[in-house]
C-alpha positions as CSV (number, residue, x, y, z in Angstrom):
1,M,11.2,15.7,19.6
2,T,10.4,13.3,16.8
3,D,8.9,10.0,18.0
4,T,11.0,7.0,17.1
5,R,10.5,3.2,17.7
6,T,12.8,0.3,17.4
7,I,11.4,-3.0,16.1
8,T,13.1,-6.3,16.9
9,P,12.7,-9.3,14.6
10,S,10.2,-12.0,15.7
11,T,10.5,-15.8,15.3
12,H,6.7,-16.4,15.0
13,L,3.4,-14.6,15.6
14,R,0.3,-15.9,17.4
15,G,-2.9,-14.3,18.5
16,E,-6.4,-13.1,17.8
17,I,-6.7,-9.5,16.6
18,T,-9.4,-6.9,16.3
19,V,-8.4,-4.0,14.1
20,P,-10.0,-0.5,14.4
21,G,-13.1,0.4,12.5
22,D,-12.9,1.0,8.8
23,K,-11.7,4.6,8.1
24,S,-13.6,5.1,4.9
25,I,-16.8,3.8,6.4
26,S,-16.3,5.9,9.6
27,H,-16.0,9.1,7.6
28,R,-19.1,8.3,5.7
29,A,-21.1,7.3,8.7
30,I,-20.4,10.7,10.3
31,M,-21.3,12.6,7.1
32,F,-24.5,10.7,6.2
33,A,-25.8,10.6,9.7
34,S,-25.2,14.4,9.9
35,L,-27.2,14.9,6.7
36,A,-30.0,12.6,7.7
37,R,-33.2,13.4,9.6
38,G,-33.2,11.9,13.1
39,K,-30.7,10.2,15.4
40,S,-28.2,7.6,14.2
41,R,-26.1,5.5,16.6
42,I,-22.6,4.7,15.3
43,R,-20.8,1.7,16.7
44,G,-17.1,0.8,16.0
45,L,-16.1,4.3,14.8
46,L,-12.4,4.7,14.1
47,R,-11.0,7.1,16.6
48,G,-8.2,8.2,14.3
49,E,-7.3,11.8,13.7
50,D,-8.7,11.8,10.2
51,C,-12.2,10.8,11.3
52,L,-12.1,13.1,14.2
53,S,-11.4,16.0,11.7
54,T,-14.6,15.0,9.9
55,L,-16.6,14.9,13.2
56,A,-15.3,18.3,14.3
57,A,-16.2,19.9,11.0
58,F,-19.8,18.8,11.3
59,Q,-20.0,20.0,14.9
60,Q,-18.8,23.4,13.7
61,M,-21.9,23.4,11.4
62,G,-24.3,22.7,14.2
63,V,-24.6,18.9,14.2
64,R,-25.1,17.6,17.8
65,V,-23.0,14.6,18.8
66,E,-23.4,12.6,22.0
67,E,-20.7,10.2,23.1
68,F,-21.3,7.0,25.2
69,D,-18.9,5.4,27.6
70,N,-18.4,2.4,25.3
71,G,-17.3,4.7,22.4
72,D,-20.6,4.7,20.5
73,L,-21.8,8.0,19.0
74,M,-25.3,9.3,18.7
75,I,-25.5,11.9,15.9
76,T,-28.6,14.0,15.5
77,G,-28.8,14.8,11.8
78,Q,-29.9,18.1,10.5
79,G,-31.2,17.0,7.1
80,L,-29.9,18.0,3.7
81,N,-30.7,21.7,4.3
82,G,-30.0,21.9,8.0
83,L,-26.3,22.7,8.3
84,Q,-25.2,26.0,9.6
85,E,-22.6,28.3,8.0
86,P,-19.3,27.7,9.9
87,T,-17.8,30.8,11.6
88,D,-14.2,29.6,11.1
89,V,-12.1,27.6,8.7
90,L,-12.9,23.9,8.6
91,D,-9.6,22.2,9.5
92,C,-9.4,18.8,7.7
93,G,-6.1,17.9,9.3
94,N,-4.3,15.3,7.3
95,S,-7.5,13.8,5.8
96,G,-8.0,13.9,2.0
97,T,-11.3,12.1,2.5
98,T,-12.6,14.8,4.7
99,M,-11.6,17.6,2.4
100,R,-12.7,16.0,-0.9
101,L,-16.1,14.6,0.3
102,M,-16.8,17.8,2.3
103,S,-16.2,19.8,-0.9
104,G,-19.1,17.9,-2.5
105,I,-21.4,18.5,0.5
106,L,-20.5,22.2,0.9
107,A,-20.8,22.9,-2.8
108,G,-24.6,22.3,-2.5
109,Q,-25.0,24.3,0.8
110,P,-26.3,27.9,0.6
111,F,-23.4,29.4,2.5
112,F,-19.7,30.3,2.5
113,S,-17.1,27.9,3.8
114,V,-13.3,27.5,3.8
115,L,-11.4,24.2,3.9
116,S,-7.8,23.8,4.9
117,G,-5.5,21.2,6.4
118,D,-2.0,20.4,7.6
119,Q,1.2,20.9,5.6
120,Y,0.8,17.5,3.9
121,L,-2.8,17.9,2.9
122,R,-2.2,21.4,1.5
123,R,0.2,19.8,-1.0
124,R,-2.2,17.2,-2.3
125,P,-4.1,17.7,-5.6
126,M,-7.7,19.0,-5.1
127,G,-8.3,20.1,-8.7
128,R,-9.7,16.6,-9.5
129,V,-12.6,17.4,-7.2
130,I,-12.8,21.2,-7.7
131,E,-13.1,20.8,-11.5
132,P,-16.2,18.6,-11.7
133,L,-17.9,20.6,-8.9
134,S,-17.2,23.8,-10.7
135,Q,-18.8,22.2,-13.8
136,M,-21.9,21.7,-11.7
137,G,-21.9,25.4,-10.9
138,A,-20.0,25.6,-7.6
139,K,-17.9,28.7,-7.0
140,I,-14.6,27.5,-5.6
141,S,-11.4,29.6,-5.2
142,G,-8.2,28.1,-4.1
143,R,-4.5,28.3,-4.0
144,D,-2.3,27.3,-7.0
145,T,-5.0,28.3,-9.6
146,H,-7.8,26.6,-7.6
147,R,-6.0,23.2,-7.4
148,K,-4.8,23.1,-3.7
149,A,-6.0,24.0,-0.2
150,P,-6.9,26.2,1.4
151,F,-9.9,27.0,-0.7
152,A,-13.2,28.8,-0.3
153,I,-16.6,27.5,-1.4
154,S,-19.6,29.7,-2.1
155,G,-22.2,27.0,-2.2
156,G,-25.6,26.4,-3.7
157,H,-27.2,26.8,-7.2
158,L,-25.8,23.6,-8.6
159,Q,-27.0,21.7,-11.6
160,P,-27.0,17.9,-12.1
161,A,-24.2,16.6,-14.3
162,T,-22.7,13.6,-16.1
163,Y,-19.0,13.4,-15.4
164,H,-16.3,11.1,-16.9
165,S,-13.6,11.0,-14.3
166,P,-10.0,10.5,-15.7
167,V,-9.1,8.6,-12.5
168,A,-10.7,5.8,-10.5
169,S,-11.1,7.6,-7.2
170,A,-13.8,6.9,-4.6
171,Q,-13.2,10.4,-3.2
172,V,-13.8,12.1,-6.5
173,K,-16.9,9.9,-7.2
174,S,-18.2,10.5,-3.7
175,A,-17.8,14.3,-3.9
176,I,-19.8,14.4,-7.1
177,L,-22.5,12.1,-5.8
178,L,-22.8,14.1,-2.6
179,A,-23.2,17.3,-4.6
180,G,-25.7,15.7,-6.9
181,M,-27.7,14.5,-3.9
182,Q,-28.6,18.2,-3.3
183,V,-29.9,19.1,-6.7
184,D,-33.0,18.2,-8.8
185,G,-32.3,15.5,-11.4
186,V,-29.8,12.7,-11.8
187,T,-26.0,13.1,-11.5
188,T,-23.9,10.3,-13.0
189,V,-20.2,9.6,-12.6
190,Y,-18.2,7.3,-14.9
191,E,-14.7,6.1,-14.0
192,P,-12.1,4.0,-15.8
193,H,-12.1,1.3,-13.2
194,L,-14.4,0.5,-10.3
195,S,-13.3,2.4,-7.2
196,R,-14.5,1.5,-3.7
197,D,-18.2,1.8,-3.3
198,H,-18.7,2.6,0.4
199,S,-20.6,5.8,-0.4
200,E,-23.1,4.1,-2.7
201,R,-23.7,1.3,-0.2
202,M,-24.2,3.7,2.8
203,L,-26.3,6.2,0.9
204,R,-28.7,3.4,-0.1
205,Y,-28.7,2.3,3.5
206,F,-29.7,5.8,4.6
207,G,-32.5,5.8,1.9
208,A,-30.9,7.6,-1.0
209,Q,-31.7,6.5,-4.6
210,V,-28.3,5.4,-5.9
211,E,-27.7,3.2,-8.9
212,S,-24.4,1.3,-9.3
213,F,-23.2,-0.1,-12.7
214,S,-20.0,-1.5,-14.1
215,G,-18.7,1.9,-15.2
216,G,-19.7,4.1,-12.3
217,A,-22.7,5.3,-10.3
218,A,-25.7,7.7,-10.5
219,I,-27.7,9.4,-7.8
220,H,-31.2,11.0,-7.8
221,G,-31.2,14.3,-6.1
222,R,-33.4,15.7,-3.4
223,V,-34.1,12.3,-1.7
224,E,-34.1,12.9,2.1
225,L,-31.9,10.7,4.1
226,T,-33.3,8.9,7.2
227,A,-31.3,8.2,10.3
228,Q,-29.9,4.7,10.7
229,D,-27.8,2.8,13.2
230,V,-24.4,1.8,11.7
231,D,-22.0,-0.9,12.8
232,I,-18.6,-0.3,11.3
233,P,-16.4,-3.4,10.5
234,G,-12.7,-3.5,11.0
235,D,-10.6,-1.8,8.3
236,I,-9.1,-4.1,5.8
237,S,-6.4,-1.5,5.2
238,S,-5.4,-1.9,8.8
239,A,-5.8,-5.6,8.7
240,A,-3.4,-5.7,5.7
241,F,-0.4,-5.1,7.9
242,F,-1.1,-8.1,10.1
243,L,-2.0,-10.2,7.1
244,V,1.4,-9.6,5.6
245,A,3.1,-10.1,9.0
246,G,1.4,-13.5,9.4
247,L,2.5,-14.5,5.9
248,I,6.2,-13.5,6.1
249,V,7.1,-14.4,9.7
250,P,7.7,-18.2,9.9
251,D,5.5,-20.5,12.0
252,S,2.8,-17.8,12.4
253,E,-1.0,-18.0,12.7
254,L,-3.2,-15.0,13.3
255,L,-7.0,-14.6,13.4
256,L,-8.3,-11.2,12.4
257,K,-11.9,-10.7,13.7
258,N,-14.7,-8.7,12.0
259,V,-12.9,-7.3,9.0
260,G,-14.7,-5.6,6.1
261,I,-14.3,-7.5,2.9
262,N,-16.1,-5.2,0.5
263,P,-15.2,-6.4,-3.0
264,T,-14.1,-2.9,-4.1
265,R,-11.6,-3.0,-1.2
266,S,-10.5,-6.7,-1.2
267,G,-7.8,-6.4,-3.8
268,I,-5.3,-7.1,-1.0
269,L,-6.8,-10.5,-0.4
270,D,-6.7,-11.3,-4.1
271,I,-3.1,-10.2,-4.4
272,L,-1.8,-12.0,-1.4
273,T,-3.7,-15.2,-2.4
274,A,-2.2,-15.0,-5.9
275,M,1.2,-14.7,-4.3
276,G,0.6,-18.0,-2.5
277,G,-0.7,-16.7,0.8
278,D,-2.8,-18.9,3.1
279,I,-5.7,-16.7,4.0
280,Q,-9.2,-18.1,4.9
281,Q,-12.4,-16.2,5.2
282,L,-14.5,-17.5,8.1
283,N,-18.0,-16.5,9.4
284,T,-18.8,-14.3,6.4
285,R,-21.9,-12.1,6.9
286,E,-23.3,-8.7,6.0
287,V,-23.4,-5.8,8.5
288,S,-25.0,-2.4,7.8
289,G,-24.8,-3.1,4.1
290,E,-21.2,-4.2,4.1
291,P,-19.8,-7.7,3.8
292,V,-17.7,-8.8,6.8
293,A,-15.6,-11.9,7.7
294,D,-13.0,-13.2,10.1
295,L,-9.6,-13.8,8.4
296,L,-7.3,-16.6,9.4
297,V,-3.8,-16.1,8.0
298,R,-0.8,-18.6,8.3
299,S,2.8,-18.2,7.3
300,S,3.3,-19.0,3.6
301,T,5.9,-19.2,0.9
302,L,5.2,-16.3,-1.4
303,K,6.0,-15.8,-5.1
304,G,6.3,-12.7,-7.2
305,I,3.5,-11.7,-9.5
306,D,2.5,-8.8,-11.8
307,I,0.0,-6.4,-10.3
308,G,-1.9,-3.8,-12.3
309,G,-5.2,-2.9,-14.0
310,E,-8.4,-3.2,-12.1
311,L,-6.7,-4.6,-9.0
312,V,-5.0,-1.3,-8.3
313,P,-7.9,0.9,-7.2
314,R,-9.1,-2.1,-5.1
315,A,-5.9,-2.1,-3.1
316,I,-4.5,1.4,-3.6
317,D,-3.9,2.1,0.2
318,E,-2.3,-1.3,0.7
319,F,0.6,-1.0,-1.8
320,P,3.2,0.0,0.8
321,V,2.7,-3.2,2.7
322,I,2.2,-5.2,-0.5
323,S,5.7,-4.1,-1.5
324,I,6.9,-5.6,1.8
325,A,5.3,-9.0,0.9
326,A,7.0,-8.7,-2.5
327,A,10.4,-8.2,-0.9
328,Y,9.9,-11.5,1.0
329,A,8.6,-13.4,-2.0
330,T,10.6,-15.5,-4.4
331,G,10.9,-14.0,-7.9
332,I,9.9,-10.6,-9.3
333,T,6.9,-8.5,-8.5
334,T,6.0,-5.7,-10.8
335,I,3.5,-3.1,-9.7
336,S,2.1,-0.9,-12.4
337,D,-0.9,1.5,-13.1
338,A,-0.4,2.9,-9.5
339,G,0.7,6.4,-10.3
340,E,-1.9,7.6,-7.8
341,L,0.6,6.5,-5.1
342,R,2.7,9.5,-5.9
343,V,0.1,12.0,-4.7
344,K,-0.8,10.4,-1.3
345,E,0.4,11.7,2.0
346,T,3.8,11.3,0.5
347,D,5.1,10.0,-2.8
348,R,4.6,6.5,-1.6
349,I,6.5,5.0,-4.6
350,A,9.6,7.0,-3.8
351,A,9.2,6.5,0.0
352,M,8.8,2.7,-0.2
353,C,11.6,2.3,-2.7
354,D,13.9,4.3,-0.4
355,A,12.8,2.3,2.7
356,L,13.2,-1.1,1.0
357,Q,16.6,-0.2,-0.4
358,A,17.7,0.9,3.0
359,L,16.7,-2.6,4.3
360,G,18.7,-4.2,1.5
361,A,15.9,-5.2,-0.9
362,Q,16.4,-5.0,-4.7
363,V,13.7,-2.5,-5.9
364,T,13.5,-0.2,-8.8
365,P,11.0,2.7,-8.9
366,L,8.8,3.0,-12.0
367,D,6.7,6.0,-13.1
368,D,3.5,4.3,-12.1
369,G,4.8,1.7,-9.6
370,M,7.9,-0.4,-8.8
371,K,9.8,-3.6,-9.6
372,I,10.9,-5.7,-6.7
373,V,13.2,-8.7,-6.9
374,G,12.3,-10.7,-3.9
375,G,14.2,-13.2,-1.8
376,T,17.2,-11.0,-0.7
377,P,17.5,-11.2,3.1
378,L,16.7,-7.9,4.7
379,N,18.8,-6.2,7.4
380,G,17.8,-3.7,10.1
381,A,18.2,0.0,9.3
382,T,17.1,3.4,10.5
383,I,14.3,4.7,8.2
384,N,12.2,7.9,8.3
385,S,8.5,7.4,7.7
386,C,8.2,10.9,6.1
387,G,5.2,11.5,8.3
388,D,3.1,8.9,6.4
389,H,1.2,6.5,8.6
390,R,1.1,3.6,6.1
391,I,4.9,3.9,5.4
392,A,5.6,3.7,9.2
393,M,3.5,0.6,9.7
394,S,4.8,-1.1,6.6
395,I,8.4,-0.6,7.7
396,A,7.5,-2.1,11.1
397,I,6.1,-5.2,9.4
398,A,9.2,-5.5,7.2
399,A,11.4,-5.3,10.3
400,L,9.8,-8.4,11.9
401,G,11.6,-10.6,9.4
402,A,14.8,-8.7,9.0
403,S,18.2,-9.4,10.6
404,G,18.9,-6.9,13.4
405,D,16.8,-4.1,14.8
406,T,15.1,-1.5,12.7
407,T,14.5,2.0,14.0
408,I,11.6,4.0,12.5
409,V,11.7,7.8,12.8
410,D,8.4,9.7,13.1
411,T,5.9,7.1,14.2
412,S,3.2,9.2,15.9
413,C,1.6,9.6,12.4
414,T,0.1,6.1,12.8
415,E,-2.6,7.7,15.0
416,T,-4.1,9.1,11.7
417,S,-5.5,5.7,10.8
418,F,-4.6,3.1,13.4
419,P,-4.6,4.2,17.0
420,G,-3.2,1.3,19.1
421,F,-1.1,-0.2,16.3
422,W,2.1,-0.3,18.3
423,P,0.7,-2.0,21.4
424,L,-1.1,-4.5,19.2
425,L,2.0,-5.3,17.3
426,N,3.9,-5.7,20.6
427,R,1.2,-8.0,22.0
428,I,1.4,-10.6,19.2
429,T,5.2,-10.5,19.2
430,T,5.9,-10.5,22.9
431,K,3.5,-13.4,23.4
432,T,5.6,-15.3,20.9
433,E,8.8,-14.6,22.8
434,S,7.3,-15.7,26.2
435,S,5.6,-18.9,24.9
């Protein structure tokens, strides 16, 4: 039976929130600790299904993992050349990060491996990673003329490369850097806009020689990684839902503790602030190479803006909930240069336009984004998440300010990135009702 939830509108929100660990950083902490020499303790790891897929894949390749009662992990790394050939298919679940970054790692390993995933991941484009890895000498065979999973990798014998990526994608960039880490010489990736730089930061933290510049990044191969303890901050993509909730529900004030504010990921803060949002960064600091802050958000009167260009890759995962903010804003918001949204877990442009229209918003899909005429009161409706975690959570936030209840069909998918989302949402709203 498909999981459904009904969201009741809220009059105001109050509370202090800690969101789960950053998904992107959690993936990389597992990967780099597994490739390092020695024992790395990982604190604050996201226990979502995507990150658990990454962890299980490395365990299949001989990496030892010890789990503590408080949720910390101790990973005993095997070094760049210490992974074992897996005896079965590596199941990446729903995780594009797992599949694309693992492709770069496995391309440099001297053994055979096969990567696959669930029905949604098998539909997503992998040619953007397979093409540059093949140019480096990797032998990769996949479905749909080597563009989709499942695909097989016969690794090893790579050459350093200089690659000009047609898209600003941290997954593409990271896959190439991880392959380049395993060969002699320097591998360089150029991209049209700066994508998130968690890989570069954490590789340096583990001792790799990585250079970042305005047009991309370069890595020097054959530098051995050394084990490090990693403290993972809260995921700004998860915080985004509560930032928007705090802005659109009247008389609200929320404090989000220990949130990562990496400048390549903080586009959501720039966008919401430009729309008139009252968001303050408190107690800013650096943790394990990543900037972190507590975020205080208060209800605000939002206005429509134009969003495009370099802001897009810095907020690509947050656009579903950004579109909710736009629906509650005064005036027109135009989102452009975001065609990447059409090849996520779902076509997020189509899915969010359908959801917003069902709620009564004025929205028009564009090839690379959408146009939203804000200010029309929203009404409760029944909406299918299409199995996309970010769609499900965005609809829930929209429902807080709508008239009447909203029923969301297929909500278990939120476990992919935000385990505990529904109890947390309930806590800040039920406190309001009982106060």
